[in-house]
C-alpha positions in Angstrom: 104.8 120.5 105.8 106.9 118.1 103.8 110.5 117.7 104.5 113.3 116.1 103.4 113.7 112.4 104.2 109.6 112.3 105.0 107.2 110.9 102.4 103.7 112.4 101.8 100.8 110.3 100.7 99.0 111.9 98.1 96.3 111.2 95.3 95.8 112.1 91.6 92.2 112.6 91.0 90.6 112.5 87.4 88.6 115.6 88.1 88.8 118.9 90.1 86.6 118.1 93.0 85.9 121.8 93.3 84.8 122.8 90.0 82.9 119.6 88.7 78.7 119.6 88.8 77.8 118.0 92.1 76.0 115.0 90.3 79.7 114.2 88.9 81.5 114.0 92.0 80.8 110.1 92.3 82.3 109.4 89.1 85.9 111.2 90.0 88.2 108.5 90.6 92.0 108.2 91.6 94.4 108.2 88.8 97.6 108.1 90.9 98.0 107.1 94.4 101.3 107.4 96.0 101.4 105.9 99.9 104.9 105.8 102.1 106.6 107.1 98.9 105.6 104.0 96.6 103.1 104.3 93.6 100.5 101.9 94.7 97.7 102.7 92.1 98.1 104.2 88.4 95.9 104.2 85.6 95.2 106.9 82.5 98.7 109.1 81.7 100.4 107.2 84.8 99.7 103.5 83.7 102.2 101.4 84.6 104.2 103.3 87.3 102.6 101.0 90.2 104.4 97.8 91.3 102.7 94.5 89.7 99.9 93.4 92.1 100.5 89.8 94.1 98.8 86.9 92.9 95.0 86.7 94.2 94.6 84.5 97.4 92.6 82.5 98.1 92.5 81.2 94.5 88.7 80.7 94.7 87.7 84.5 95.4 85.4 86.1 93.4 88.3 88.7 92.8 89.9 86.2 90.5 86.8 86.0 88.5 85.1 89.5 88.3 88.2 91.8 89.3 87.9 94.6 92.1 85.8 97.2 93.1 86.3 99.8 90.3 83.6 100.5 87.7 80.6 98.8 88.1 80.6 99.1 92.1 77.2 97.8 93.4 76.7 95.7 90.1 79.7 94.1 90.5 79.9 93.5 94.2 76.4 91.7 93.8 78.0 89.6 91.3 80.9 88.8 93.6 78.8 87.8 96.2 76.6 85.5 94.2 80.0 83.9 92.9 81.2 83.3 96.6 77.9 81.8 97.5 78.0 79.3 94.8 81.6 78.4 95.3 82.1 75.2 96.7 85.6 75.8 98.4 83.6 78.6 100.2 80.7 76.4 101.2 83.0 73.8 102.4 85.2 76.4 104.3 81.8 77.9 106.1 80.5 74.3 107.0 84.3 74.0 108.7 83.2 76.8 110.3 79.8 75.8 111.0 78.2 78.6 109.3 76.9 76.8 106.2 73.5 77.5 105.2 71.4 74.8 107.2 74.1 74.4 110.1 73.1 74.8 113.8 74.4 78.3 114.9 76.0 78.7 118.4 74.2 80.8 121.0 75.7 84.0 121.7 74.3 85.9 124.6 74.4 89.4 124.1 74.7 90.3 127.8 77.4 88.2 128.4 81.2 90.0 128.3 84.3 88.6 129.2 
């Protein structure tokens, strides 16, 4: 039950989940998402109601080059992973952590708990 002074989170979907054929369910997308009383995502007839997104950080992120996980899903994720693997900044970051390709990996005893 909603009460005055309380916010309800909601999502308006592109299609009616209960009436589309089963095969079409994966294609249903949110066209409006409200969280904590704020419009956090809006497209289609709700375009422009959401707030501007902050700049992408870090700048080398593949999201800056390929976008988010919208249309294209798995292929887009594959392209993003490829871009990360090719990113010099990301390679340096991994090298600093000791996880670059060819870097020795620390031994972690799975039986040791602290």
